[in-house]
Each structure stands twice: as structure tokens, then as C-alpha cells.
N, C-alpha and C positions, 0 to 999 in steps of 0.2 A: 553457718550463718545464723545469727540470732534474730535476723529480720523476719517480720511477718509471723512471729510465734514459733518458728522452726528452731529446733535445737541442733547445735553443731555436733557431728559425730566426733567422739573423742579420739578415735583411731586416726581419723583424717586430720585432726588438729595437731597431731604430733609431728615434729620435724622429721624429714625423710631419714636422717641419720639414726634417729631413735627407732624408727620403724625397722630399719635394717638391723640394728643391734638386737631388737627383740626377736626378729626373725632368725638371726644367726645364733642366738643363745643356745639352741639345741645342738648345734654342730660346731666343733672347734674349727677355726680357720685362721690362716695367716695370709695377709695381703700386703703387697707392696704397691703403693699408689705413686704413679708418675707417668710421664709421657713416653718412656722407653729410652730416655737419654742414657749416656754413659754413667752418670751418677746413680740413676735408678737401677741400672743393671748391677752396679757395684753393691748397692744395698741388698738386692736380691741374692747375689752370690754370698754375701756375708750372712744373710739369713739362712740360706741353704746349709752353709758350713756350721752355723750355730745349731740348727735343728739336728744335723747329723751328729754333732758333738754331744748333744743331749740325748741322742737315741730316739728322737721323735720322728714319726713317719708322716707328718702333715705335708700336704702339698702346698705350694705357694701360688697364689693367684696374683697376677700382675694386672692391676686395674689402670687402664690408660684413658678411660672416658672421663673428661673433665667435669661433667655433671655429677658423676658418682664421686669423684674426688672432692668436689666442692661440698657434697652432702655430708662429708665428714668434718667440714669446717676447715679443710686444708687449703691454704693459698700458696704454700711453698712446698715443692716436692724435692726429694723423695720423702715418702712417709711410710710408716710401718703400722699396720693394724693387726692386732691379735685378738681373736674371739670377739670382734666388734668394738674393741677398745683402741683408740688412737694412742700409741705409745711414743712415737717420735715423728717429727716432721722437720723438713728444711735442712737436714744434714745427712751425710753418709756415715752410718755407724760401722764400727769395726766389729769383727766377729765376737770378741769377748764382751762388747757392749750389748750386742743382741742377745747373747747368752744370759746376761744379767737381767735384761728386760723380760725375756721369756720365763725365766725362773720366778721373777716377781709376779708376772701376770698369771702364771699357772700354779704357783705355790709349790 
């Protein structure tokens, strides 16, 4: 708040998703965002297969809390977040599509 001569804390002014991204930057992570429906579970299975295919040992976190999902700016699930970056939302990706996204995200 800039009222009454008080300066706003810059960390508090950042959107929640940006705060999560900065907090996650130290540790790699893979998240599937969704309610737990069949489509979300399909994306999680494809992501598991893609990680296995690439020889990555990351665990997958399935986020079902709608407040956390909305903090990423996602209004249509399922969504895939890798290392704090939103890579896909609103559709079920096939394993080869997830492999390509993981390769692009991680170089």
C-alpha cells in the first residue's frame, strides 16, 4: 500500500504464480494440474511415460487445489507445469508431445 507514506513490499506485490516460480527455481519439478478426472489422469500417465522414456527420475505432483491451479493462470485443465513454467493446458497430450515439451523446457 502506498497510502500514508508506506511503501509496498515488492515480494508481496508479485502475483502468487511468480512467487511460486521463484521458490521452485532451485528444484526441478513436474506438476499435472487438474481435478483428478480421467483426462487429468491420462496426462499424468503420458507424462510418466515421457519421463521414463527420457530417463528422468522426477516425481510428478498432481495438484487438485483449484486455488493453486488458478494461481498459474489456468482456467481449463488438465495442465502441465515443468520447473514452474506452464507448458500446456486444456488438452490431453500424447507421450511424444510431452517428450518434446520436456526436451524444450530442459534443453
